C-alpha positions as CSV (number, residue, x, y, z in Angstrom):
1,M,1.1,-9.5,-33.7
2,I,-2.1,-10.2,-32.1
3,D,-5.1,-9.5,-34.2
4,T,-8.1,-7.7,-32.7
5,S,-10.4,-10.8,-32.1
6,R,-7.7,-12.4,-30.2
7,A,-7.0,-9.5,-28.2
8,L,-10.5,-8.9,-27.2
9,L,-11.0,-12.7,-26.2
10,L,-7.9,-12.3,-24.2
11,I,-9.3,-9.2,-22.4
12,A,-12.8,-11.2,-22.1
13,V,-11.1,-14.2,-20.5
14,M,-8.9,-11.9,-17.9
15,S,-12.0,-10.1,-17.1
16,A,-14.0,-13.1,-16.4
17,V,-11.0,-14.7,-14.2
18,T,-10.6,-11.4,-12.4
19,M,-14.6,-11.2,-11.5
20,L,-14.5,-14.8,-10.5
21,L,-11.7,-14.3,-8.1
22,R,-13.4,-11.3,-6.9
23,F,-16.8,-12.7,-6.2
24,L,-15.7,-16.3,-4.9
25,P,-15.1,-15.1,-1.3
26,F,-18.7,-13.8,-1.2
27,V,-20.2,-17.0,-2.7
28,L,-18.1,-19.2,-0.4
29,F,-18.6,-17.3,2.9
30,S,-22.2,-16.2,2.3
31,K,-23.5,-17.9,5.5
32,S,-20.5,-17.3,8.0
33,T,-16.9,-16.3,7.8
34,P,-14.5,-18.8,9.4
35,K,-12.6,-17.7,12.3
36,P,-9.0,-17.9,10.6
37,I,-10.5,-15.4,7.9
38,L,-11.7,-13.0,10.5
39,Y,-8.4,-13.1,12.5
40,L,-6.6,-12.4,9.1
41,G,-8.8,-9.4,8.5
42,E,-7.8,-8.0,11.7
43,V,-4.0,-8.5,11.5
44,L,-2.9,-8.2,8.0
45,P,-3.6,-4.5,7.7
46,Y,-1.0,-3.8,10.4
47,S,1.4,-6.1,8.9
48,I,1.1,-4.9,5.5
49,M,1.8,-1.4,6.9
50,A,4.9,-2.5,8.7
51,M,6.1,-4.3,5.5
52,L,5.6,-1.1,3.6
53,V,7.7,0.9,6.0
54,V,10.6,-1.6,5.9
55,Y,10.1,-1.5,2.2
56,C,10.4,2.3,1.9
57,L,13.3,2.8,4.5
58,R,15.4,-0.3,3.1
59,N,17.8,1.7,1.0
60,T,18.3,4.6,3.5
61,S,21.9,5.3,4.0
62,V,22.7,6.9,7.5
63,L,26.4,6.9,6.8
64,E,26.1,9.2,3.9
65,T,24.8,12.8,3.5
66,P,22.0,13.5,4.3
67,H,22.2,10.7,6.8
68,G,18.6,9.5,6.5
69,L,17.2,13.0,7.6
70,P,14.6,13.2,5.0
71,E,13.2,9.9,5.8
72,A,13.4,10.4,9.5
73,V,11.3,13.7,9.3
74,S,9.0,12.3,7.0
75,V,8.3,9.4,9.2
76,A,7.7,11.7,12.1
77,V,5.4,13.9,9.9
78,V,3.3,10.6,9.2
79,I,3.2,9.6,12.7
80,L,2.2,13.1,13.9
81,L,-0.3,13.7,11.3
82,H,-1.9,10.4,12.1
83,K,-2.1,10.9,15.8
84,W,-3.5,14.5,15.2
85,K,-6.2,13.6,12.6
86,H,-6.3,9.9,12.6
87,S,-6.6,10.1,8.7
88,T,-4.5,7.4,6.9
89,L,-5.0,9.1,3.5
90,L,-3.7,12.6,5.1
91,S,-0.8,10.9,6.8
92,I,0.5,9.1,3.7
93,L,0.0,12.3,1.5
94,G,1.7,14.5,4.1
95,G,4.6,12.2,4.5
96,T,5.2,12.0,0.9
97,L,4.7,15.7,0.3
98,C,7.3,16.3,3.2
99,Y,9.7,13.8,1.7
100,M,9.4,15.2,-1.8
101,L,10.0,18.8,-0.5
102,F,13.1,17.6,1.3
103,V,14.6,15.7,-1.8
104,Q,13.6,18.0,-4.6
105,V,13.9,21.6,-3.1
106,I,15.8,21.6,0.1
107,L,18.8,19.1,-0.5
């Protein structure tokens, strides 16, 4: 078992490393941000969202009941909510709520 002083030392070291990693980009790029970093800032959010969609739908079976119906309806709800209100948080919450209602209550 780890004693209290060792645990506190580990927490302090982990906190210091985390803070260093969080503040390092601001120190390194305080004068100007390089073009590749700006480009990544533009394209990464979309690619991350695409990867999340693939991850969420990877185990959907269209050959077995309910044939992917909850997933399809939930994706449609997310798209419609986002087109309507342009709110990412509302879209994610609405799609999650729709999927949970399908899986827990309807099916």
